[in-house]
N, C-alpha and C positions, 0 to 999 in steps of 0.2 A: 592165721590168727594175728600175726604181727601187724597186718594192715588195719585191724580193728581199732576203734578209738579208745582212749583212756576215759573212764567215767569219773566225774567229779560231782559231788552233791554238797549242798549247804542249806541252812535254814533260810538264806536270803541271798544277798549280793556279796558278802565278804569273801566267799570262796573264789571270787573272780581274781583275787590276787594270786591264788594258787594256779589258776588257768594262765594268767600272764606269765608267771614264773616258768611253767611248763613250756609255754610257747617260746620263751626266750632260750631256755636250756635245750629243748628238744623240738626244734622247728619242724621236723618231719612228722611229729605225732599229731593226730587229730584228737580233739577233746569234745566229749559230749557232757554238757553241764546241766544239772537240774537244781533250781533254786525253789525251795518250798515256801514261797512268799505268802501263801495263804495261812500258814500255821506258825510263822515266826512270832516272837523269838522262842528259841528252844531253851534258853537259860532259865526261864521261869517255869518250865514244865517238869513233871516228875521223871525220874530215870526210866520208869516203865513206859511212859508216853514217848520219851525221846527214842528209846530203843525201837518202839513200834514204828514211829515216823521214819527213823533211819533205815529200818528194814524195808519199808515200802519204797523209799527213795532208791535204795540200792537194787531192789528187785526190778524196778523200772529200768534202771541202767543196764542190768544184765540181760533184760529182755530185748534191749537194743544192741546186744552182742558186744559189750565193751570187754576189753581184755584185762582190766583191773579196775578197782573202785577206790577212790580217794574220798574219805570223809573229811571234807574241808571245813568242818565246823568243830570248834573246840569242845562244845558241849557234847555233840555226838561222839567225838573221838574219846571223850572221857568215860563214856558208859556203854557204847554200843559195839565196839570192835570185836569182843569175844563172840557175840551172837552173829555178827556179819561174817566173821571168818568161819564159823561153824556151818552157816547156811549157804553161803555163796560158793560157787565153783571157780572163782578167780581170786588172785591176790587182793588183799585189802590193806589199805594204809590210812592212818590217822595223821593229824598234824601236830600232836603233842610230843610224841617220842622223838621225831626228827629235830624239833626245836630244842628239846632238852639235851639231846646228844650233841648238837652243835654248841650249845652253851657250855656244856661240861668240857668240851674240847678246847674252847678258846679262853675260859676264865684263867686268870693268872693268880688271883688271891683266894679263889674258892668261894667268893661271895657273889651270888647271882640274884638279880632281881627279876621279877615277872610281873607284867601288867596285863590285864585282860578284863573281860566282863565280870560282873558279880557272879554269874553262874560258873564260869571257868575257875575263878579264884577260889570260890567256896567249895568247889568239888575237890580241891587239893591235888588235882591230876598232875599239874606241872611239878608241884612240890614233891610228890611221891616219885615221879619219873626222875627228877634230879637227884633225890636222895638215893634211889636205886643205882644211880650212876656215880655215887660217891661224893656228891656235892651236899654238904651238910648245912651251909649257911645260905638259906634261901629266904628272900624277903618278897612277899607277894602283895600287890596293891590293885584293888579294883579301879578301873578307869572308864566308867560307863558313858561319860559325856563325849568321849572321842568318836564313838560310832556315828552319832548324828552329825558331828562336825564333818566327818569324811563324806557321809551321804549327801550333805548339803554342798559339798565341794569347797569347804573352807580349809583347804590344805596348807595355806600359808598365811592364814588370818591371825592377827594379834591375839584374838580371843582364844584360838586354838593353842597358840604358843603359851599363853598364860595358864591354860588348863594343864598342858603337859608339864609345865614347871611345878604346878601345884601337886600333881600326882607323883612326879618323880622325886620331889624334894625329900620325902621320908626315906626313899630307897637310897639316895645319894648319901644321906646322913648315916645310913647303915654301912657305908663303905663299899657298895657294890662296884665291881669293875666290868660287869656284863649285864645287859638288860635283854630279856626275851620279850619280844612283841607278841604276846600271847592271844592275839585276836587277829583274824585275817583281814580286818579293815586297816589295822595300824601300819602295815608296810607303806601305805601311801603317804604316811606322815614322817617317813624316815628323815627327810631333809630338816624338818622342824625338830625332831628328836636330836639329831646331830648338833643343831644350833644350840639347843638348850643344854645338852649334856656335855658338849665339848668333845675333844678327842680322847679323853681318858677312859671312856666306857665303850666296850664292844656292844654293838647292836646285833641281835640275832633276829633275823627275819624268818618267821615260821613258814611263810609261803615258799621262800627260796630253799629252806631246809627240806621241805616236803618234796619240792621238785627234784632235788638231788637224790632223795630216796626213791622217787618214782623211777629215775634213770637206773639206779642200782637194781631195783626189783625187775624192771624190764630186761636188763642185761642178764641177770641171774636166770631168768626164765626163757631166754631166747625170744623175747617178744618185742624188742626194739625195732622200730621202722626206719628204713633208710630213706634218704632224700631230704628235701627242704620244703615240702608242699602240703603240710598238714593244715586242717581247717577246724573250725569250731562250730558246734551246734548248741542251741540254748533252748531249754524248756523251763517253764515256771508253773506254779499252781495258781498264781493270781497276778494282776497288774503288769502285763507284759510290756506295755509302753513305758511305764516308769522304770521297770527293770532295764529296758533297752537304753534309756537315757543314762542311768547310773553306770551300766556296763561299759558304755563308750568312754565314760570318764575313767573308770578303773583300768580299762585295757588300752586307752590312748589311741583308739582307732574305731572305725565304723563297725557296728555289730549287725549281722544279718538278722533276718526275721526271727523273732522270739515266739515260740509256740506255747500256748497255754494248754495244760491238761488238767483234768479233774482229779483232785486229791483222792487217793485210795482206789482210783480206777484207771490204771495205766494200761491202755490197750490201743 
């Protein structure tokens, strides 16, 4: 079982930052990724629909014999984890709790900011997770314009920098010393965030935090693979060529053939 891949799913391409973080931290592990590009975005869907989509995605991964499932989508993580854990026979991880735990561990003044999509922020998932960890001063800010900037490849563009400044201004005025990048697209913008925020704010990369938790879960269950020769396989429900183009930007290297499968019929 330790030679089986780690399964990762997202509504689109953002979860590729989690794949990248796993590849860097656990180079021996293979990753099987599914991007539900035909049905994105999940943030505008009802919780019931997101749970159904997430279950279909996760069942596809388990049918491919993955040894654990990572819901690398903040919206899916906020509503679907209990159902996935009850249904699947492998460990299940979301991206919200790992990021919240890291933020709680590094904040010095107890004031944590969170930015994410409208769906993630309005769900209150990060706010609740941080409060459960004893962080009472949480400031949350939707930052929807950053996703298209990342997918366009405008990672160091002056417009993107101006948008980050606009979104983080209210959080800085609240006195935060830690900022959670609560969308899996945002880690690609870390250099710009550091430029805008300066050195006085801890940046929490939810993708890196998730990868650390993947390592912990694999070790706890005796599932970690030895060596340095893991590989990645990619599946999507729509536009495989566009996904491949964006994936190469996210991962910083060539991406093998991307396979398209029909939504709801994973066989």
